[in-house]
Biopython code that builds the backbone (N, CA, C, O; Angstrom):
import numpy as np
from Bio.PDB.StructureBuilder import StructureBuilder

atoms = [
    (1, "MET", "N", (-43.011, -143.670, 33.696)),
    (1, "MET", "CA", (-44.125, -144.506, 33.653)),
    (1, "MET", "C", (-45.528, -144.539, 34.489)),
    (1, "MET", "O", (-46.489, -145.304, 34.410)),
    (2, "ALA", "N", (-45.320, -143.631, 35.157)),
    (2, "ALA", "CA", (-46.972, -143.526, 35.698)),
    (2, "ALA", "C", (-47.863, -143.140, 34.492)),
    (2, "ALA", "O", (-48.981, -143.653, 34.531)),
    (3, "LEU", "N", (-47.627, -142.415, 33.525)),
    (3, "LEU", "CA", (-47.844, -141.807, 32.504)),
    (3, "LEU", "C", (-48.226, -142.691, 31.306)),
    (3, "LEU", "O", (-49.054, -142.322, 30.473)),
    (4, "PHE", "N", (-47.542, -143.963, 31.247)),
    (4, "PHE", "CA", (-48.051, -145.144, 30.318)),
    (4, "PHE", "C", (-49.274, -145.712, 31.269)),
    (4, "PHE", "O", (-50.407, -145.894, 30.822)),
    (5, "VAL", "N", (-48.978, -145.915, 32.351)),
    (5, "VAL", "CA", (-49.899, -146.598, 33.125)),
    (5, "VAL", "C", (-51.122, -145.751, 33.106)),
    (5, "VAL", "O", (-52.052, -146.363, 32.581)),
    (6, "TRP", "N", (-51.378, -144.782, 33.425)),
    (6, "TRP", "CA", (-52.871, -144.155, 33.019)),
    (6, "TRP", "C", (-53.498, -144.122, 31.807)),
    (6, "TRP", "O", (-54.705, -144.312, 31.655)),
    (7, "LEU", "N", (-52.203, -143.734, 30.375)),
    (7, "LEU", "CA", (-52.367, -144.206, 29.170)),
    (7, "LEU", "C", (-53.392, -145.528, 28.775)),
    (7, "LEU", "O", (-54.337, -145.624, 27.992)),
    (8, "GLY", "N", (-52.734, -146.493, 29.706)),
    (8, "GLY", "CA", (-53.247, -148.179, 28.820)),
    (8, "GLY", "C", (-54.403, -147.867, 29.778)),
    (8, "GLY", "O", (-55.320, -147.651, 28.987)),
    (9, "ILE", "N", (-55.042, -147.674, 31.348)),
    (9, "ILE", "CA", (-56.116, -147.532, 31.905)),
    (9, "ILE", "C", (-57.043, -146.586, 31.139)),
    (9, "ILE", "O", (-58.171, -147.068, 31.035)),
    (10, "ARG", "N", (-56.946, -145.739, 30.740)),
    (10, "ARG", "CA", (-57.571, -144.497, 30.262)),
    (10, "ARG", "C", (-58.303, -144.770, 28.806)),
    (10, "ARG", "O", (-59.412, -144.327, 28.507)),
    (11, "TYR", "N", (-57.350, -145.698, 27.846)),
    (11, "TYR", "CA", (-57.627, -145.550, 26.431)),
    (11, "TYR", "C", (-57.525, -147.253, 25.978)),
    (11, "TYR", "O", (-56.692, -148.067, 26.377)),
    (12, "LYS", "N", (-58.260, -147.396, 25.356)),
    (12, "LYS", "CA", (-58.722, -149.061, 24.658)),
    (12, "LYS", "C", (-57.047, -149.018, 23.915)),
    (12, "LYS", "O", (-56.079, -149.496, 24.508)),
    (13, "ASN", "N", (-56.971, -148.520, 22.873)),
    (13, "ASN", "CA", (-55.350, -148.464, 22.523)),
    (13, "ASN", "C", (-54.845, -147.503, 22.567)),
    (13, "ASN", "O", (-55.277, -146.677, 21.763)),
    (14, "PRO", "N", (-53.779, -147.084, 23.407)),
    (14, "PRO", "CA", (-52.938, -145.947, 23.757)),
    (14, "PRO", "C", (-51.874, -145.714, 23.147)),
    (14, "PRO", "O", (-51.032, -144.865, 23.437)),
    (15, "VAL", "N", (-51.863, -146.798, 21.880)),
    (15, "VAL", "CA", (-50.704, -145.983, 21.102)),
    (15, "VAL", "C", (-50.762, -144.638, 20.383)),
    (15, "VAL", "O", (-49.631, -144.204, 20.165)),
    (16, "ILE", "N", (-51.760, -143.842, 19.947)),
    (16, "ILE", "CA", (-51.829, -142.555, 19.596)),
    (16, "ILE", "C", (-51.383, -141.530, 20.223)),
    (16, "ILE", "O", (-50.600, -140.644, 19.883)),
    (17, "PRO", "N", (-52.242, -141.830, 21.656)),
    (17, "PRO", "CA", (-51.523, -140.918, 22.947)),
    (17, "PRO", "C", (-50.004, -141.043, 22.906)),
    (17, "PRO", "O", (-49.194, -140.242, 22.440)),
    (18, "ALA", "N", (-49.819, -142.076, 23.421)),
    (18, "ALA", "CA", (-48.054, -142.576, 23.222)),
    (18, "ALA", "C", (-47.201, -141.706, 22.255)),
    (18, "ALA", "O", (-46.364, -140.860, 22.569)),
    (19, "VAL", "N", (-47.709, -142.211, 20.641)),
    (19, "VAL", "CA", (-47.011, -141.368, 19.969)),
    (19, "VAL", "C", (-47.055, -140.085, 20.095)),
    (19, "VAL", "O", (-46.079, -139.379, 19.844)),
    (20, "SER", "N", (-48.492, -139.501, 20.606)),
    (20, "SER", "CA", (-48.160, -137.823, 20.791)),
    (20, "SER", "C", (-47.229, -137.396, 21.648)),
    (20, "SER", "O", (-46.737, -136.272, 21.555)),
    (21, "LEU", "N", (-46.857, -138.367, 22.686)),
    (21, "LEU", "CA", (-46.012, -138.039, 23.773)),
    (21, "LEU", "C", (-44.436, -138.270, 23.320)),
    (21, "LEU", "O", (-43.510, -137.509, 23.602)),
    (22, "LEU", "N", (-44.387, -138.892, 22.929)),
    (22, "LEU", "CA", (-42.849, -139.612, 21.738)),
    (22, "LEU", "C", (-42.613, -138.279, 20.520)),
    (22, "LEU", "O", (-41.566, -138.233, 19.875)),
    (23, "LEU", "N", (-43.717, -137.247, 20.326)),
    (23, "LEU", "CA", (-43.280, -136.811, 19.165)),
    (23, "LEU", "C", (-42.877, -135.409, 20.253)),
    (23, "LEU", "O", (-41.888, -134.706, 20.046)),
    (24, "TRP", "N", (-43.745, -135.205, 21.297)),
    (24, "TRP", "CA", (-43.644, -133.859, 22.142)),
    (24, "TRP", "C", (-42.268, -134.174, 22.680)),
    (24, "TRP", "O", (-41.425, -133.376, 22.270)),
    (25, "GLU", "N", (-41.911, -134.897, 23.298)),
    (25, "GLU", "CA", (-40.481, -135.279, 23.830)),
    (25, "GLU", "C", (-39.451, -135.230, 22.953)),
    (25, "GLU", "O", (-38.295, -135.243, 23.376)),
    (26, "SER", "N", (-39.773, -135.158, 21.407)),
    (26, "SER", "CA", (-38.440, -135.768, 20.599)),
    (26, "SER", "C", (-38.546, -134.248, 20.357)),
    (26, "SER", "O", (-37.460, -133.760, 20.669)),
    (27, "PHE", "N", (-39.662, -133.006, 19.799)),
    (27, "PHE", "CA", (-39.204, -131.696, 19.678)),
    (27, "PHE", "C", (-38.729, -130.872, 20.719)),
    (27, "PHE", "O", (-38.523, -129.684, 20.468)),
    (28, "ASN", "N", (-38.532, -131.300, 21.801)),
    (28, "ASN", "CA", (-37.868, -130.426, 22.795)),
    (28, "ASN", "C", (-37.316, -129.996, 22.833)),
    (28, "ASN", "O", (-37.457, -128.896, 23.367)),
    (29, "ILE", "N", (-35.986, -130.430, 22.265)),
    (29, "ILE", "CA", (-34.837, -129.475, 21.508)),
    (29, "ILE", "C", (-35.292, -128.183, 20.728)),
    (29, "ILE", "O", (-34.628, -127.152, 20.833)),
    (30, "PHE", "N", (-36.302, -128.231, 20.030)),
    (30, "PHE", "CA", (-36.630, -127.020, 19.243)),
    (30, "PHE", "C", (-37.675, -126.193, 20.181)),
    (30, "PHE", "O", (-37.996, -125.045, 19.875)),
    (31, "LEU", "N", (-38.094, -126.723, 21.128)),
    (31, "LEU", "CA", (-39.106, -125.782, 21.670)),
    (31, "LEU", "C", (-38.705, -124.258, 22.368)),
    (31, "LEU", "O", (-37.521, -124.197, 22.699)),
    (32, "PRO", "N", (-39.335, -123.297, 22.580)),
    (32, "PRO", "CA", (-38.309, -122.123, 23.431)),
    (32, "PRO", "C", (-38.342, -122.791, 25.154)),
    (32, "PRO", "O", (-38.611, -123.900, 25.614)),
    (33, "SER", "N", (-38.001, -121.726, 25.645)),
    (33, "SER", "CA", (-37.417, -122.395, 27.261)),
    (33, "SER", "C", (-38.439, -122.613, 27.700)),
    (33, "SER", "O", (-38.743, -123.757, 28.040)),
    (34, "TRP", "N", (-39.391, -121.422, 27.838)),
    (34, "TRP", "CA", (-41.022, -121.395, 28.347)),
    (34, "TRP", "C", (-41.774, -122.479, 28.109)),
    (34, "TRP", "O", (-42.489, -122.868, 29.032)),
    (35, "LEU", "N", (-41.783, -123.011, 27.178)),
    (35, "LEU", "CA", (-42.671, -124.455, 26.899)),
    (35, "LEU", "C", (-41.961, -125.837, 26.847)),
    (35, "LEU", "O", (-42.394, -126.976, 26.670)),
    (36, "LYS", "N", (-40.476, -125.239, 27.106)),
    (36, "LYS", "CA", (-39.822, -127.035, 27.749)),
    (36, "LYS", "C", (-40.300, -127.151, 29.237)),
    (36, "LYS", "O", (-40.433, -128.280, 29.710)),
    (37, "LYS", "N", (-40.522, -126.229, 29.873)),
    (37, "LYS", "CA", (-40.753, -126.427, 31.317)),
    (37, "LYS", "C", (-42.147, -126.853, 31.612)),
    (37, "LYS", "O", (-42.602, -126.671, 32.742)),
    (38, "ILE", "N", (-43.165, -127.651, 30.266)),
    (38, "ILE", "CA", (-44.176, -128.493, 30.878)),
    (38, "ILE", "C", (-43.973, -130.014, 29.914)),
    (38, "ILE", "O", (-44.779, -130.563, 29.164)),
    (39, "SER", "N", (-42.842, -130.326, 30.216)),
    (39, "SER", "CA", (-42.158, -131.640, 29.602)),
    (39, "SER", "C", (-41.335, -132.355, 30.548)),
    (39, "SER", "O", (-40.467, -131.834, 31.249)),
    (40, "ILE", "N", (-41.673, -133.659, 30.531)),
    (40, "ILE", "CA", (-40.955, -134.187, 31.831)),
    (40, "ILE", "C", (-39.054, -134.164, 31.247)),
    (40, "ILE", "O", (-38.099, -133.877, 31.969)),
    (41, "LEU", "N", (-39.020, -134.416, 30.300)),
    (41, "LEU", "CA", (-37.707, -134.122, 29.905)),
    (41, "LEU", "C", (-36.706, -132.950, 30.548)),
    (41, "LEU", "O", (-35.579, -133.063, 31.031)),
    (42, "TYR", "N", (-37.493, -131.872, 30.380)),
    (42, "TYR", "CA", (-36.636, -130.947, 31.243)),
    (42, "TYR", "C", (-36.524, -131.013, 32.459)),
    (42, "TYR", "O", (-35.589, -130.328, 32.872)),
    (43, "TYR", "N", (-37.262, -131.722, 33.473)),
    (43, "TYR", "CA", (-36.974, -132.193, 34.303)),
    (43, "TYR", "C", (-35.860, -133.228, 34.615)),
    (43, "TYR", "O", (-34.965, -133.013, 35.432)),
    (44, "LEU", "N", (-35.974, -134.207, 33.996)),
    (44, "LEU", "CA", (-35.000, -135.160, 33.787)),
    (44, "LEU", "C", (-33.578, -134.678, 33.396)),
    (44, "LEU", "O", (-32.521, -135.000, 33.938)),
    (45, "ARG", "N", (-33.728, -134.013, 32.560)),
    (45, "ARG", "CA", (-32.082, -133.315, 31.944)),
    (45, "ARG", "C", (-31.804, -132.358, 32.994)),
    (45, "ARG", "O", (-30.636, -131.975, 32.923)),
    (46, "SER", "N", (-32.506, -131.794, 34.013)),
    (46, "SER", "CA", (-31.822, -130.538, 34.723)),
    (46, "SER", "C", (-30.944, -131.840, 35.940)),
    (46, "SER", "O", (-29.902, -131.562, 36.534)),
    (47, "LEU", "N", (-31.627, -133.120, 36.063)),
    (47, "LEU", "CA", (-30.882, -133.935, 36.609)),
    (47, "LEU", "C", (-29.393, -134.326, 36.532)),
    (47, "LEU", "O", (-28.557, -134.456, 37.426)),
    (48, "THR", "N", (-29.314, -134.472, 35.217)),
    (48, "THR", "CA", (-28.155, -134.773, 34.856)),
    (48, "THR", "C", (-26.924, -133.812, 34.537)),
    (48, "THR", "O", (-27.058, -132.800, 33.850)),
    (49, "PRO", "N", (-25.679, -134.228, 35.113)),
    (49, "PRO", "CA", (-24.348, -133.579, 35.451)),
    (49, "PRO", "C", (-24.284, -133.275, 33.549)),
    (49, "PRO", "O", (-24.448, -134.234, 32.796)),
    (50, "VAL", "N", (-24.079, -132.120, 33.092)),
    (50, "VAL", "CA", (-23.966, -132.278, 31.583)),
    (50, "VAL", "C", (-22.483, -131.408, 31.421)),
    (50, "VAL", "O", (-22.379, -130.513, 32.259)),
    (51, "ASP", "N", (-21.715, -131.494, 30.792)),
    (51, "ASP", "CA", (-20.649, -130.715, 30.068)),
    (51, "ASP", "C", (-20.846, -130.161, 29.224)),
    (51, "ASP", "O", (-21.216, -130.684, 28.173)),
    (52, "PRO", "N", (-20.658, -128.822, 29.388)),
    (52, "PRO", "CA", (-21.012, -127.496, 27.554)),
    (52, "PRO", "C", (-20.646, -128.182, 26.817)),
    (52, "PRO", "O", (-21.464, -128.278, 25.902)),
    (53, "GLY", "N", (-19.169, -129.214, 26.572)),
    (53, "GLY", "CA", (-19.071, -128.962, 25.171)),
    (53, "GLY", "C", (-19.036, -130.932, 25.153)),
    (53, "GLY", "O", (-17.996, -131.546, 24.916)),
    (54, "PHE", "N", (-20.026, -131.442, 25.374)),
    (54, "PHE", "CA", (-20.382, -132.518, 25.619)),
    (54, "PHE", "C", (-20.802, -132.969, 23.960)),
    (54, "PHE", "O", (-21.302, -132.005, 23.381)),
    (55, "TYR", "N", (-20.702, -134.254, 23.060)),
    (55, "TYR", "CA", (-21.601, -133.878, 21.965)),
    (55, "TYR", "C", (-21.281, -135.429, 22.108)),
    (55, "TYR", "O", (-21.354, -135.886, 20.968)),
    (56, "GLY", "N", (-20.999, -136.314, 22.895)),
    (56, "GLY", "CA", (-21.957, -137.701, 22.908)),
    (56, "GLY", "C", (-23.050, -137.542, 22.797)),
    (56, "GLY", "O", (-23.628, -136.457, 22.742)),
    (57, "PRO", "N", (-23.800, -139.265, 22.712)),
    (57, "PRO", "CA", (-25.249, -139.588, 22.624)),
    (57, "PRO", "C", (-26.048, -139.135, 23.369)),
    (57, "PRO", "O", (-27.194, -138.982, 22.948)),
    (58, "GLY", "N", (-25.696, -138.739, 24.825)),
    (58, "GLY", "CA", (-26.548, -138.047, 25.931)),
    (58, "GLY", "C", (-26.859, -136.599, 25.104)),
    (58, "GLY", "O", (-27.839, -135.932, 25.435)),
    (59, "ALA", "N", (-26.084, -136.214, 24.153)),
    (59, "ALA", "CA", (-26.394, -134.718, 23.665)),
    (59, "ALA", "C", (-27.676, -134.815, 23.123)),
    (59, "ALA", "O", (-28.238, -133.720, 23.097)),
    (60, "LEU", "N", (-28.559, -136.050, 22.533)),
    (60, "LEU", "CA", (-29.153, -135.690, 21.850)),
    (60, "LEU", "C", (-30.524, -135.470, 22.182)),
    (60, "LEU", "O", (-31.424, -135.182, 21.393)),
    (61, "ILE", "N", (-30.635, -135.683, 23.823)),
    (61, "ILE", "CA", (-31.701, -135.542, 24.759)),
    (61, "ILE", "C", (-32.096, -133.874, 24.679)),
    (61, "ILE", "O", (-33.210, -133.507, 25.051)),
    (62, "GLY", "N", (-31.222, -133.032, 24.232)),
    (62, "GLY", "CA", (-31.464, -131.498, 23.954)),
    (62, "GLY", "C", (-30.646, -131.030, 25.419)),
    (62, "GLY", "O", (-30.266, -131.704, 26.376)),
    (63, "GLY", "N", (-30.566, -129.541, 25.117)),
    (63, "GLY", "CA", (-29.964, -128.988, 26.364)),
    (63, "GLY", "C", (-31.052, -128.069, 26.656)),
    (63, "GLY", "O", (-31.972, -127.553, 26.022)),
    (64, "VAL", "N", (-30.523, -128.052, 28.086)),
    (64, "VAL", "CA", (-31.375, -126.941, 28.663)),
    (64, "VAL", "C", (-30.884, -125.774, 29.071)),
    (64, "VAL", "O", (-29.726, -125.872, 29.476)),
    (65, "SER", "N", (-31.421, -124.516, 29.121)),
    (65, "SER", "CA", (-30.598, -123.518, 28.869)),
    (65, "SER", "C", (-30.927, -122.967, 30.236)),
    (65, "SER", "O", (-29.932, -122.502, 30.794)),
    (66, "ASP", "N", (-32.035, -122.891, 30.924)),
    (66, "ASP", "CA", (-31.868, -122.562, 32.546)),
    (66, "ASP", "C", (-32.453, -123.878, 33.142)),
    (66, "ASP", "O", (-33.647, -124.177, 33.182)),
    (67, "PRO", "N", (-31.396, -124.615, 33.600)),
    (67, "PRO", "CA", (-32.062, -125.968, 34.364)),
    (67, "PRO", "C", (-32.956, -125.629, 35.341)),
    (67, "PRO", "O", (-33.005, -124.410, 35.504)),
    (68, "ALA", "N", (-33.923, -126.473, 36.289)),
    (68, "ALA", "CA", (-34.463, -126.238, 37.295)),
    (68, "ALA", "C", (-33.304, -127.092, 38.268)),
    (68, "ALA", "O", (-32.726, -128.086, 37.829)),
    (69, "SER", "N", (-33.117, -126.672, 39.331)),
    (69, "SER", "CA", (-32.371, -127.003, 40.930)),
    (69, "SER", "C", (-33.004, -128.514, 40.963)),
    (69, "SER", "O", (-34.090, -128.981, 40.619)),
    (70, "ALA", "N", (-32.056, -128.945, 41.423)),
    (70, "ALA", "CA", (-31.967, -130.721, 41.441)),
    (70, "ALA", "C", (-33.423, -130.448, 42.543)),
    (70, "ALA", "O", (-34.398, -131.061, 42.109)),
    (71, "PRO", "N", (-33.611, -129.940, 43.384)),
    (71, "PRO", "CA", (-34.992, -130.436, 44.803)),
    (71, "PRO", "C", (-36.221, -129.943, 44.333)),
    (71, "PRO", "O", (-37.273, -130.122, 44.947)),
    (72, "VAL", "N", (-36.091, -129.010, 42.715)),
    (72, "VAL", "CA", (-37.456, -128.252, 42.482)),
    (72, "VAL", "C", (-37.499, -129.734, 41.032)),
    (72, "VAL", "O", (-38.518, -130.321, 40.668)),
    (73, "ALA", "N", (-36.302, -129.929, 40.588)),
    (73, "ALA", "CA", (-36.591, -130.698, 39.876)),
    (73, "ALA", "C", (-37.307, -132.863, 40.045)),
    (73, "ALA", "O", (-37.945, -133.565, 39.260)),
    (74, "ILE", "N", (-36.736, -133.126, 41.425)),
    (74, "ILE", "CA", (-37.238, -133.873, 41.903)),
    (74, "ILE", "C", (-38.686, -133.883, 42.563)),
    (74, "ILE", "O", (-39.426, -134.862, 42.659)),
    (75, "ILE", "N", (-38.914, -132.684, 42.966)),
    (75, "ILE", "CA", (-40.186, -132.473, 43.664)),
    (75, "ILE", "C", (-41.309, -132.293, 42.155)),
    (75, "ILE", "O", (-42.485, -132.640, 42.049)),
    (76, "GLY", "N", (-40.476, -131.678, 41.215)),
    (76, "GLY", "CA", (-41.626, -131.835, 40.465)),
    (76, "GLY", "C", (-41.804, -132.998, 39.473)),
    (76, "GLY", "O", (-42.835, -132.934, 38.803)),
    (77, "LEU", "N", (-40.932, -134.127, 39.235)),
    (77, "LEU", "CA", (-40.990, -134.968, 38.975)),
    (77, "LEU", "C", (-42.199, -135.871, 39.963)),
    (77, "LEU", "O", (-43.136, -136.532, 39.514)),
    (78, "LEU", "N", (-41.888, -135.687, 41.229)),
    (78, "LEU", "CA", (-42.763, -136.822, 42.225)),
    (78, "LEU", "C", (-44.183, -136.238, 42.073)),
    (78, "LEU", "O", (-45.149, -136.961, 41.830)),
    (79, "VAL", "N", (-44.275, -134.860, 42.230)),
    (79, "VAL", "CA", (-45.607, -134.301, 42.194)),
    (79, "VAL", "C", (-46.559, -134.805, 40.549)),
    (79, "VAL", "O", (-47.759, -135.076, 40.562)),
    (80, "ILE", "N", (-45.782, -134.828, 39.407)),
    (80, "ILE", "CA", (-46.491, -135.489, 38.032)),
    (80, "ILE", "C", (-46.605, -136.364, 38.613)),
    (80, "ILE", "O", (-47.663, -136.391, 39.243)),
    (81, "THR", "N", (-45.783, -137.441, 38.769)),
    (81, "THR", "CA", (-46.376, -139.018, 39.068)),
    (81, "THR", "C", (-47.275, -139.413, 39.986)),
    (81, "THR", "O", (-47.974, -140.426, 39.957)),
    (82, "ALA", "N", (-47.225, -138.553, 40.819)),
    (82, "ALA", "CA", (-48.798, -138.655, 42.147)),
    (82, "ALA", "C", (-49.869, -138.675, 41.414)),
    (82, "ALA", "O", (-50.801, -139.479, 41.418)),
    (83, "GLY", "N", (-49.593, -137.259, 40.452)),
    (83, "GLY", "CA", (-50.991, -136.862, 39.791)),
    (83, "GLY", "C", (-51.112, -137.849, 38.889)),
    (83, "GLY", "O", (-52.332, -137.998, 38.950)),
    (84, "LEU", "N", (-50.796, -138.521, 38.210)),
    (84, "LEU", "CA", (-51.056, -139.288, 36.929)),
    (84, "LEU", "C", (-51.217, -140.388, 37.599)),
    (84, "LEU", "O", (-51.922, -141.117, 36.903)),
    (85, "LEU", "N", (-50.813, -141.160, 39.054)),
    (85, "LEU", "CA", (-51.088, -142.153, 39.210)),
    (85, "LEU", "C", (-52.576, -142.113, 40.064)),
    (85, "LEU", "O", (-53.320, -143.092, 40.136)),
    (86, "ALA", "N", (-52.853, -140.811, 40.683)),
    (86, "ALA", "CA", (-54.265, -140.085, 40.726)),
    (86, "ALA", "C", (-55.268, -140.602, 39.910)),
    (86, "ALA", "O", (-56.138, -141.449, 40.108)),
    (87, "LEU", "N", (-54.837, -139.629, 38.546)),
    (87, "LEU", "CA", (-55.984, -139.905, 37.289)),
    (87, "LEU", "C", (-56.228, -141.327, 37.242)),
    (87, "LEU", "O", (-57.365, -141.800, 37.240)),
    (88, "ALA", "N", (-54.908, -142.180, 37.194)),
    (88, "ALA", "CA", (-55.001, -143.563, 37.043)),
    (88, "ALA", "C", (-56.242, -144.382, 38.055)),
    (88, "ALA", "O", (-57.279, -145.003, 37.823)),
    (89, "VAL", "N", (-55.613, -144.055, 39.050)),
    (89, "VAL", "CA", (-56.961, -144.724, 40.272)),
    (89, "VAL", "C", (-58.474, -144.060, 40.140)),
    (89, "VAL", "O", (-59.401, -144.706, 40.627)),
    (90, "LYS", "N", (-58.723, -142.938, 39.572)),
    (90, "LYS", "CA", (-59.533, -142.704, 39.502)),
    (90, "LYS", "C", (-60.274, -142.897, 38.632)),
    (90, "LYS", "O", (-61.426, -143.168, 38.970)),
    (91, "ASP", "N", (-59.937, -142.843, 37.075)),
    (91, "ASP", "CA", (-60.527, -144.038, 35.913)),
    (91, "ASP", "C", (-60.410, -145.382, 35.910)),
    (91, "ASP", "O", (-60.885, -146.049, 34.991)),
    (92, "LEU", "N", (-59.818, -145.879, 36.849)),
    (92, "LEU", "CA", (-59.589, -147.329, 37.382)),
    (92, "LEU", "C", (-61.083, -147.659, 37.961)),
    (92, "LEU", "O", (-61.916, -148.449, 37.515)),
    (93, "GLU", "N", (-61.142, -146.904, 38.959)),
    (93, "GLU", "CA", (-62.397, -147.039, 39.802)),
    (93, "GLU", "C", (-63.958, -146.747, 38.956)),
    (93, "GLU", "O", (-65.032, -147.251, 39.284)),
    (94, "ARG", "N", (-63.726, -145.800, 37.804)),
    (94, "ARG", "CA", (-64.553, -145.553, 37.135)),
    (94, "ARG", "C", (-64.956, -146.824, 36.143)),
    (94, "ARG", "O", (-66.026, -146.803, 35.536)),
    (95, "ALA", "N", (-63.911, -148.065, 36.005)),
    (95, "ALA", "CA", (-63.875, -149.043, 35.090)),
    (95, "ALA", "C", (-65.087, -149.598, 35.664)),
    (95, "ALA", "O", (-65.384, -149.372, 36.837)),
    (96, "GLU", "N", (-65.814, -150.322, 34.886)),
    (96, "GLU", "CA", (-66.633, -151.397, 35.639)),
    (96, "GLU", "C", (-66.794, -152.562, 34.762)),
    (96, "GLU", "O", (-67.448, -152.673, 33.725)),
    (97, "ILE", "N", (-65.760, -153.760, 35.651)),
    (97, "ILE", "CA", (-65.783, -154.785, 34.915)),
    (97, "ILE", "C", (-66.666, -155.667, 35.752)),
    (97, "ILE", "O", (-66.901, -155.446, 36.940)),
    (98, "SER", "N", (-67.206, -156.821, 34.967)),
    (98, "SER", "CA", (-68.329, -157.626, 35.546)),
    (98, "SER", "C", (-67.408, -159.112, 35.063)),
    (98, "SER", "O", (-66.738, -159.332, 34.054)),
    (99, "TYR", "N", (-67.652, -159.792, 36.015)),
    (99, "TYR", "CA", (-66.953, -161.410, 36.134)),
    (99, "TYR", "C", (-68.037, -162.361, 36.038)),
    (99, "TYR", "O", (-67.927, -163.587, 36.040)),
    (100, "SER", "N", (-69.138, -161.646, 35.951)),
    (100, "SER", "CA", (-70.288, -162.634, 36.136)),
    (100, "SER", "C", (-71.167, -162.961, 34.893)),
    (100, "SER", "O", (-72.154, -163.696, 34.944)),
    (101, "SER", "N", (-70.709, -162.339, 33.772)),
    (101, "SER", "CA", (-71.305, -162.759, 32.671)),
    (101, "SER", "C", (-70.837, -163.782, 31.848)),
    (101, "SER", "O", (-71.350, -164.088, 30.772)),
    (102, "GLU", "N", (-69.583, -164.462, 32.498)),
    (102, "GLU", "CA", (-68.861, -165.474, 31.984)),
    (102, "GLU", "C", (-69.943, -166.462, 31.929)),
    (102, "GLU", "O", (-69.723, -167.595, 31.500)),
]
sb = StructureBuilder()
sb.init_structure("model")
sb.init_model(0)
sb.init_chain("A")
sb.init_seg("    ")
for serial, (resi, resn, name, xyz) in enumerate(atoms, 1):
    if name == "N":
        sb.init_residue(resn, " ", resi, " ")
    sb.init_atom(name, np.array(xyz, "f"), 0.0, 1.0, " ", f" {name:<3s}", serial, name[0])
structure = sb.get_structure()
């Protein structure tokens, strides 16, 4: 959610970055394990209990070969969220809005 807040503040039309993010997370199942670790889905998938023989709709979000431990996943998600919110605040402070021109 923080990523989309930042994209909405940063870009006038955040469709291109949002589609890029969608493609990155969609191709997560095809990425090597070292590249999966820079994806948000890696940390979310590490928090879900997964049965190795699970073939339901949840299996579409890809498998994690070496999932992160729960504390590492939670701390990672909190750090990513805090960083993105800090970027959003920085960009929002830089934006100049003049209400006196009306």
